[in-house]
C-alpha angles and dihedrals in degrees: 000000000000090000093051093046092047091051093047091047089054092047091047093049090051093048091049093048094050092045093050090050091051092052091205123168114253118284111261104179127026139171121210158096090164113170096028088122089055090052092051090051094049091047093051094238119177086229091067092049088050090048091053092050091046088055090054090050091052087048092055099041098080093047089050091051090048088056089054096254116170110168111170090205096068098072090048093048090048092051093050090047094066091052092050091050092050090049090046092237091150099164091053089045089052094052087049093053090048088055089049093050090051091051089050091052102255109163121192125356121340112259118258110276118231107205095192100086091049089045091055089047087052092054090048089053089053091050091053092046088051092054092046093053097033092241119173100214148015123231120224120193108213113193124197087229090059099052100035106039091158127029115279095359109107120188122175092199107187099349097105089047090055094051092049093048094045092047092046087064090053094254132127119253107221115190121194111201111217106195089167089069091092120201117240090250091059094045088051093049114009092178090068091060094045092053090067093056111096 
């Protein structure tokens, strides 16, 4: 926990220093919730697993159409999938996606999903939304589970890139620190995290 807090403190000081140099008025309107998908991944949420599978389905669909595939079952499965997700029937949604993958020709395990390209696209979407609504900043949710996946090893991943890209557009980067987003190693052995606190 000490590594995470030290890292966040350094980032916070850098953000405060850059904000005080700019002498900007306070932010009045923001868009955001950037990095929520990284929070769900770090937490091990079933939503992230389904998102990864959906990315593979979307990757396979054009290839399936080019081969002349016309399974009538796909649209029906897709329609029912939305209802399952709304009702939080994740196991059923997972089985439905497995059926969709089989129809699309997926053989073997689904390749590992890299969330970073989608995350950067999400950031760019927020940048466009901010311009459309004349927002002054973009919010980013930074979870402990995202930046310290294993004890004592802090990695800020894409966060500095977010800050640079957002500021390059003349917007404020507004990080929200979510210490309650506990890493798996803390949830497994909470006493290990508590020992680091003075």
